C-alpha positions in Angstrom: 153.6 182.8 -32.5 151.7 180.8 -29.9 148.5 179.0 -29.0 147.2 178.7 -25.4 146.3 175.4 -24.0 143.0 174.0 -25.5 143.2 176.3 -28.6 143.7 175.8 -32.3 146.2 178.1 -34.0 144.1 178.4 -37.2 141.4 176.6 -39.1 142.1 173.4 -40.9 143.4 174.6 -44.3 145.5 174.0 -47.4 147.5 176.5 -49.3 147.9 176.0 -53.1 150.8 178.4 -53.6 152.2 179.5 -50.2 154.7 177.3 -48.4 154.5 177.2 -44.6 156.8 175.8 -41.9 157.1 176.0 -38.2 159.7 175.4 -35.6 158.5 174.5 -32.0 160.2 176.5 -29.3 158.3 175.2 -26.3 155.2 173.3 -25.4 153.6 170.6 -27.3 150.7 170.1 -29.8 149.3 167.9 -32.4 149.4 168.6 -36.2 146.1 167.5 -37.8 146.1 166.3 -41.3 143.8 164.2 -43.4 145.9 161.2 -42.2 145.2 161.9 -38.5 147.2 163.6 -35.7 150.9 163.9 -35.2 152.4 165.0 -31.9 155.1 167.7 -32.0 157.2 169.4 -29.3 160.4 171.4 -28.7 162.9 171.5 -31.6 160.4 169.8 -34.0 160.4 171.4 -37.5 157.2 170.9 -39.6 157.0 171.7 -43.4 153.7 172.3 -45.2 154.4 172.4 -49.0 152.0 174.3 -51.2 149.3 172.1 -52.7 149.9 169.4 -50.1 147.6 168.1 -47.4 145.4 170.4 -45.2 146.8 171.1 -41.8 146.0 172.6 -38.4 147.8 173.0 -35.0 145.9 171.9 -32.0 147.3 172.6 -28.5 146.1 169.8 -26.4 148.8 170.3 -23.8 148.9 172.0 -20.4 151.2 174.9 -21.5 151.3 177.4 -24.2 152.7 176.3 -27.5 155.4 178.7 -28.6 156.6 178.4 -32.3 158.3 180.3 -35.1 156.1 180.4 -38.1 157.5 180.8 -41.6 156.0 181.2 -45.0 157.1 181.9 -48.5 154.5 183.8 -50.6 154.6 184.9 -54.3 152.0 187.6 -53.6 149.0 185.4 -54.6 147.5 182.3 -53.0 144.3 180.3 -52.9 143.6 178.6 -49.5 141.0 175.9 -49.1 139.2 175.2 -45.8 137.8 171.7 -45.9 135.8 171.9 -42.6 133.8 174.9 -43.7 133.9 174.6 -47.4 135.4 178.2 -47.8 138.0 179.4 -50.2 140.3 182.3 -49.6 141.9 184.1 -52.6 144.7 186.6 -51.8 146.4 188.8 -54.5 149.2 191.4 -54.0 150.4 192.9 -50.7 149.5 195.9 -48.5 148.5 198.5 -49.2 146.9 197.0 -52.4 146.0 193.7 -50.9 142.9 192.0 -52.2 141.6 189.3 -49.9 138.4 187.5 -50.8 136.7 184.7 -48.7 133.7 182.8 -50.1 131.9 179.5 -49.7 132.5 177.1 -52.6 128.8 176.3 -52.8 128.2 180.0 -53.7 130.5 180.0 -56.8 129.1 181.2 -60.0 129.7 180.0 -63.5 132.8 181.4 -65.5 130.6 183.4 -67.8 128.0 184.5 -65.2 127.3 188.3 -65.5 129.4 188.6 -68.7 127.3 190.0 -71.5 127.9 188.6 -75.0 130.7 186.4 -73.7 129.0 182.9 -74.0 
């Protein structure tokens, strides 16, 4: 995978089930977390455990960031996006993948729309 200079690899996010990691092949960038920014470069390995802090890669260097991205999935995940207030729920895998993205502020009550369930 890669990120051109001046770009972000993905939105600031936190997985609750999926573990992610990356190994930097070339270039440099910063990893954003709630604690701030950490510089990374060639041969750095970064682990993002499930349920841990939100993270984002920002290429603020002059060359492309090239990295190997790895993840361990159990076929289900809930990802939170603190900057936009979104939640992404994923269940199963292709061809039966269900992927739902919504804003937390639009959530309904547990019994909403369930007749005779309250």
